[in-house]
LOFI-545950 format. One record per residue (C-alpha): residue number from 0; residue in three letters; x, z, y. Coordinates in steps of 0.1 Angstrom, whole numbers, plus 5000, padded with zeros to 4 digits. Each point is the difference from the previous one (the first is absolute). Layout:
residues N
<pator NUM; 'ala'; <X; Z; Y>>,
...
//
This chain:
residues 244
<pator 0; 'met'; <1332; 1224; 4907>>,
<pator 1; 'lys'; <5023; 4969; 4988>>,
<pator 2; 'ser'; <5028; 5017; 5024>>,
<pator 3; 'leu'; <4996; 5034; 4987>>,
<pator 4; 'ile'; <5005; 4985; 4965>>,
<pator 5; 'val'; <5031; 4985; 5011>>,
<pator 6; 'ser'; <5009; 5024; 5016>>,
<pator 7; 'ala'; <4996; 5026; 4968>>,
<pator 8; 'leu'; <5017; 4974; 4976>>,
<pator 9; 'ile'; <5031; 4990; 5022>>,
<pator 10; 'ile'; <5007; 5045; 5002>>,
<pator 11; 'thr'; <4994; 5001; 4966>>,
<pator 12; 'thr'; <5027; 4967; 4997>>,
<pator 13; 'leu'; <5026; 5024; 5021>>,
<pator 14; 'ser'; <4993; 5029; 4977>>,
<pator 15; 'leu'; <5007; 4981; 4968>>,
<pator 16; 'ser'; <5029; 4981; 5018>>,
<pator 17; 'gly'; <5022; 5034; 5002>>,
<pator 18; 'cys'; <4989; 5016; 4965>>,
<pator 19; 'gly'; <5027; 4986; 4975>>,
<pator 20; 'ala'; <5027; 5006; 5029>>,
<pator 21; 'leu'; <4985; 5037; 5001>>,
<pator 22; 'his'; <5000; 5002; 4962>>,
<pator 23; 'thr'; <5032; 4990; 4995>>,
<pator 24; 'ala'; <5016; 5022; 5026>>,
<pator 25; 'val'; <4986; 5030; 4985>>,
<pator 26; 'ala'; <5003; 4992; 4965>>,
<pator 27; 'lys'; <5039; 4990; 5002>>,
<pator 28; 'arg'; <5008; 5026; 5023>>,
<pator 29; 'asn'; <5025; 5010; 4978>>,
<pator 30; 'leu'; <5028; 4985; 4988>>,
<pator 31; 'asp'; <4999; 4987; 4962>>,
<pator 32; 'val'; <5028; 4994; 4980>>,
<pator 33; 'gln'; <5002; 4987; 4959>>,
<pator 34; 'thr'; <5023; 4988; 4979>>,
<pator 35; 'lys'; <4998; 4980; 4967>>,
<pator 36; 'met'; <5017; 4990; 4970>>,
<pator 37; 'ser'; <4991; 4970; 4982>>,
<pator 38; 'ser'; <5006; 5019; 4969>>,
<pator 39; 'ser'; <5020; 5028; 4988>>,
<pator 40; 'ile'; <5038; 5003; 4987>>,
<pator 41; 'phe'; <5013; 5025; 4975>>,
<pator 42; 'leu'; <5035; 5005; 4997>>,
<pator 43; 'asp'; <5018; 5023; 4967>>,
<pator 44; 'pro'; <5012; 5029; 5016>>,
<pator 45; 'val'; <5037; 5004; 4996>>,
<pator 46; 'glu'; <5028; 5024; 5008>>,
<pator 47; 'pro'; <5009; 5017; 5034>>,
<pator 48; 'glu'; <5035; 4981; 4991>>,
<pator 49; 'gln'; <4980; 4964; 4998>>,
<pator 50; 'arg'; <4978; 5004; 5031>>,
<pator 51; 'thr'; <5020; 4974; 5018>>,
<pator 52; 'val'; <4982; 4971; 5020>>,
<pator 53; 'phe'; <5006; 4970; 5019>>,
<pator 54; 'val'; <4977; 4993; 5031>>,
<pator 55; 'asp'; <4999; 4962; 5014>>,
<pator 56; 'ile'; <4972; 5003; 5020>>,
<pator 57; 'arg'; <4990; 4966; 5021>>,
<pator 58; 'asn'; <4983; 4986; 5028>>,
<pator 59; 'thr'; <4986; 4971; 5005>>,
<pator 60; 'ser'; <4973; 5002; 5020>>,
<pator 61; 'asp'; <4999; 4993; 5036>>,
<pator 62; 'lys'; <5010; 5038; 5012>>,
<pator 63; 'pro'; <5032; 5000; 4986>>,
<pator 64; 'glu'; <5001; 5037; 5019>>,
<pator 65; 'phe'; <4981; 5012; 4973>>,
<pator 66; 'asp'; <5026; 5018; 4979>>,
<pator 67; 'leu'; <4985; 5024; 4972>>,
<pator 68; 'lys'; <5035; 5001; 4980>>,
<pator 69; 'pro'; <5019; 5034; 5025>>,
<pator 70; 'gln'; <4968; 5018; 4988>>,
<pator 71; 'val'; <4994; 4986; 4969>>,
<pator 72; 'ile'; <5038; 5009; 4988>>,
<pator 73; 'gln'; <4993; 5040; 5018>>,
<pator 74; 'ser'; <4969; 5003; 4976>>,
<pator 75; 'leu'; <5017; 4986; 4968>>,
<pator 76; 'gln'; <5028; 5027; 5007>>,
<pator 77; 'ala'; <4976; 5025; 5006>>,
<pator 78; 'arg'; <4990; 4994; 4970>>,
<pator 79; 'gly'; <5031; 5008; 4981>>,
<pator 80; 'tyr'; <5010; 4967; 4998>>,
<pator 81; 'gln'; <5035; 4980; 5012>>,
<pator 82; 'val'; <4994; 4966; 5022>>,
<pator 83; 'ile'; <5033; 4981; 4982>>,
<pator 84; 'asp'; <5010; 4968; 5018>>,
<pator 85; 'ser'; <5011; 4987; 4968>>,
<pator 86; 'pro'; <4975; 4983; 4980>>,
<pator 87; 'lys'; <5024; 4998; 4965>>,
<pator 88; 'arg'; <5003; 5039; 5001>>,
<pator 89; 'ala'; <4966; 5007; 5009>>,
<pator 90; 'his'; <4969; 5011; 4975>>,
<pator 91; 'tyr'; <4975; 4986; 5023>>,
<pator 92; 'trp'; <4993; 4972; 5027>>,
<pator 93; 'leu'; <4978; 5003; 5022>>,
<pator 94; 'gln'; <4991; 4967; 5016>>,
<pator 95; 'ala'; <4978; 4993; 5028>>,
<pator 96; 'asn'; <4985; 4969; 5021>>,
<pator 97; 'val'; <4977; 5011; 5038>>,
<pator 98; 'leu'; <4977; 4970; 4995>>,
<pator 99; 'gln'; <4974; 5009; 5031>>,
<pator 100; 'val'; <4999; 5023; 5026>>,
<pator 101; 'gly'; <4974; 4998; 5026>>,
<pator 102; 'arg'; <4965; 4998; 5007>>,
<pator 103; 'ser'; <4984; 4991; 4968>>,
<pator 104; 'asn'; <4987; 4962; 4996>>,
<pator 105; 'ala'; <4973; 5011; 4985>>,
<pator 106; 'arg'; <4988; 5025; 5020>>,
<pator 107; 'asp'; <5005; 4974; 5033>>,
<pator 108; 'thr'; <4979; 4978; 4982>>,
<pator 109; 'asn'; <4971; 5026; 5001>>,
<pator 110; 'ser'; <5009; 5013; 5034>>,
<pator 111; 'ala'; <4993; 4963; 5013>>,
<pator 112; 'leu'; <4967; 5001; 4982>>,
<pator 113; 'ala'; <4990; 5032; 5016>>,
<pator 114; 'ala'; <5006; 4991; 5036>>,
<pator 115; 'gly'; <4987; 4962; 4998>>,
<pator 116; 'pro'; <4967; 5011; 4990>>,
<pator 117; 'gly'; <4997; 5023; 5030>>,
<pator 118; 'val'; <5014; 4972; 5025>>,
<pator 119; 'ala'; <4972; 4970; 4987>>,
<pator 120; 'gly'; <4976; 5025; 4986>>,
<pator 121; 'gly'; <4995; 5014; 5031>>,
<pator 122; 'ala'; <4993; 4970; 5019>>,
<pator 123; 'val'; <4978; 4984; 4974>>,
<pator 124; 'thr'; <4979; 5030; 4998>>,
<pator 125; 'gly'; <5001; 5005; 5036>>,
<pator 126; 'tyr'; <4986; 4960; 5004>>,
<pator 127; 'ala'; <4973; 5005; 4970>>,
<pator 128; 'leu'; <4989; 5029; 5011>>,
<pator 129; 'his'; <4991; 4983; 5033>>,
<pator 130; 'arg'; <4986; 4969; 4984>>,
<pator 131; 'ala'; <4979; 5022; 4976>>,
<pator 132; 'thr'; <4984; 5017; 5027>>,
<pator 133; 'gly'; <4987; 4966; 5017>>,
<pator 134; 'gly'; <5024; 4997; 5027>>,
<pator 135; 'ser'; <5017; 4963; 5009>>,
<pator 136; 'ser'; <5037; 4990; 5002>>,
<pator 137; 'gly'; <4994; 5001; 5032>>,
<pator 138; 'gly'; <4998; 5042; 5006>>,
<pator 139; 'gly'; <5032; 5007; 5009>>,
<pator 140; 'ala'; <4990; 5038; 5006>>,
<pator 141; 'ala'; <4995; 5007; 4963>>,
<pator 142; 'ile'; <5029; 4977; 4986>>,
<pator 143; 'gly'; <5025; 5018; 5023>>,
<pator 144; 'ala'; <4991; 5034; 4993>>,
<pator 145; 'ala'; <5000; 4990; 4962>>,
<pator 146; 'val'; <5036; 4981; 5005>>,
<pator 147; 'gly'; <5011; 5034; 5021>>,
<pator 148; 'gly'; <4993; 5022; 4971>>,
<pator 149; 'ala'; <5017; 4978; 4978>>,
<pator 150; 'ile'; <5033; 5002; 5021>>,
<pator 151; 'val'; <4995; 5040; 5000>>,
<pator 152; 'gly'; <4996; 4998; 4967>>,
<pator 153; 'thr'; <5031; 4976; 4996>>,
<pator 154; 'val'; <5017; 5022; 5025>>,
<pator 155; 'val'; <4992; 5035; 4974>>,
<pator 156; 'asp'; <5008; 4984; 4969>>,
<pator 157; 'ala'; <5033; 4989; 5012>>,
<pator 158; 'met'; <5008; 5035; 5012>>,
<pator 159; 'val'; <5000; 5009; 4961>>,
<pator 160; 'glu'; <5015; 4984; 4973>>,
<pator 161; 'asp'; <5004; 5007; 4966>>,
<pator 162; 'val'; <5037; 4995; 4995>>,
<pator 163; 'tyr'; <5023; 5000; 4967>>,
<pator 164; 'tyr'; <5030; 5003; 4997>>,
<pator 165; 'ser'; <5020; 4988; 4962>>,
<pator 166; 'val'; <5033; 5004; 4982>>,
<pator 167; 'ile'; <5004; 4976; 4965>>,
<pator 168; 'thr'; <5029; 5004; 4983>>,
<pator 169; 'asp'; <5010; 4988; 4962>>,
<pator 170; 'ile'; <5020; 5029; 4979>>,
<pator 171; 'gln'; <5023; 4994; 4970>>,
<pator 172; 'ile'; <5018; 5026; 4981>>,
<pator 173; 'met'; <5027; 4992; 4979>>,
<pator 174; 'glu'; <5007; 5030; 4970>>,
<pator 175; 'arg'; <5032; 5000; 4976>>,
<pator 176; 'phe'; <4990; 4998; 4965>>,
<pator 177; 'glu'; <5014; 5012; 4971>>,
<pator 178; 'gly'; <4997; 4965; 4979>>,
<pator 179; 'val'; <4994; 4965; 5008>>,
<pator 180; 'val'; <4976; 4984; 5019>>,
<pator 181; 'ser'; <4991; 4962; 4995>>,
<pator 182; 'glu'; <4989; 4983; 5030>>,
<pator 183; 'ser'; <4987; 4964; 5007>>,
<pator 184; 'ser'; <4986; 4980; 5030>>,
<pator 185; 'gln'; <4986; 4966; 5008>>,
<pator 186; 'his'; <4999; 4990; 5035>>,
<pator 187; 'gln'; <4980; 4966; 5015>>,
<pator 188; 'leu'; <5018; 4986; 5026>>,
<pator 189; 'ile'; <4983; 4973; 5029>>,
<pator 190; 'gln'; <5022; 4971; 5006>>,
<pator 191; 'gly'; <4980; 4985; 5027>>,
<pator 192; 'asp'; <4969; 4985; 5000>>,
<pator 193; 'ser'; <4993; 4990; 4964>>,
<pator 194; 'gly'; <5030; 5013; 4978>>,
<pator 195; 'ser'; <5014; 5030; 4987>>,
<pator 196; 'thr'; <5024; 5022; 4981>>,
<pator 197; 'thr'; <4999; 5023; 4971>>,
<pator 198; 'ser'; <5024; 5027; 4999>>,
<pator 199; 'ser'; <5005; 5030; 4974>>,
<pator 200; 'tyr'; <5023; 5024; 4988>>,
<pator 201; 'gln'; <5007; 5026; 4971>>,
<pator 202; 'arg'; <5021; 5029; 4998>>,
<pator 203; 'asp'; <5007; 5035; 4988>>,
<pator 204; 'ser'; <5003; 5032; 5026>>,
<pator 205; 'asn'; <5003; 5034; 4996>>,
<pator 206; 'met'; <4971; 5005; 5026>>,
<pator 207; 'arg'; <4965; 5004; 5002>>,
<pator 208; 'lys'; <4981; 4986; 5029>>,
<pator 209; 'tyr'; <4965; 5008; 5016>>,
<pator 210; 'gln'; <4982; 4986; 5026>>,
<pator 211; 'thr'; <4969; 5013; 5022>>,
<pator 212; 'arg'; <4986; 4993; 5039>>,
<pator 213; 'ile'; <4997; 5033; 5024>>,
<pator 214; 'val'; <4976; 4993; 5029>>,
<pator 215; 'ser'; <4997; 5024; 5025>>,
<pator 216; 'phe'; <4971; 5000; 5032>>,
<pator 217; 'ala'; <4994; 5017; 5031>>,
<pator 218; 'asn'; <4964; 4996; 5017>>,
<pator 219; 'gln'; <4987; 5016; 5028>>,
<pator 220; 'ala'; <4980; 4988; 5032>>,
<pator 221; 'asn'; <5022; 4985; 5025>>,
<pator 222; 'leu'; <5034; 5005; 4976>>,
<pator 223; 'lys'; <5031; 4995; 5018>>,
<pator 224; 'trp'; <5032; 4990; 4978>>,
<pator 225; 'pro'; <5022; 5032; 5013>>,
<pator 226; 'gln'; <4973; 5019; 4986>>,
<pator 227; 'ala'; <4996; 4985; 4968>>,
<pator 228; 'glu'; <5039; 4994; 4991>>,
<pator 229; 'pro'; <5012; 5037; 4991>>,
<pator 230; 'glu'; <4970; 5003; 4983>>,
<pator 231; 'leu'; <5000; 4970; 4980>>,
<pator 232; 'thr'; <5041; 5005; 4995>>,
<pator 233; 'gln'; <4997; 5036; 4984>>,
<pator 234; 'gly'; <4967; 4981; 4977>>,
<pator 235; 'met'; <5025; 4978; 4988>>,
<pator 236; 'val'; <5029; 5020; 4996>>,
<pator 237; 'arg'; <4981; 5032; 4982>>,
<pator 238; 'ala'; <4988; 4970; 4978>>,
<pator 239; 'leu'; <5035; 4984; 4991>>,
<pator 240; 'ala'; <5015; 5029; 4995>>,
<pator 241; 'gly'; <4972; 5014; 4982>>,
<pator 242; 'leu'; <5011; 4974; 4970>>,
<pator 243; 'phe'; <5029; 5024; 4991>>,
//
């Protein structure tokens, strides 16, 4: 009777071990791409002859080949803007810095937590079930079957992974203004372990500044970077050009 109970519990453990992977494979079978902006920017409408933009897009991430600039320029031109190399003559400046490209750190943590219990939980559960049904620590057959179930569950879980790729970009837009814009800034610079230097400046300008952050992410089961890159690029280009 005890052996039947143990067998039934082991089968239940085997079934449950693959449920998470099966749910991920089904629920995340389609690629989901979303692009979000931290805050909106509203630019004043201008006459067609003033629709000139100076574009400066940089990439400080570990994927320098991720280049948005050509497509952003093409999209701006399609909207009726002229992209010029002279910041003095341009009515708008579009400055962007790609901070991060690749696997999302937050989702990496969640993935590790999801995979971890599948391994530890399976083995511990199998041993606990064996002891709860009156077995001894020397009952190799039941323990072996439970450990085998944990291994099978681990293999199944490893075959299906919930993957996120993200692109984080900081944006600054400057707009030429018919008037005077007063700017003041103060920075505290760290000097060594105990000292600091305060730097401040004030100036008048004819450019208004706007800043925001754009985050685009792609999610799918077993997603690979070559699949995510085109979609993430389109999302970022659409958001950047859409500010104008």
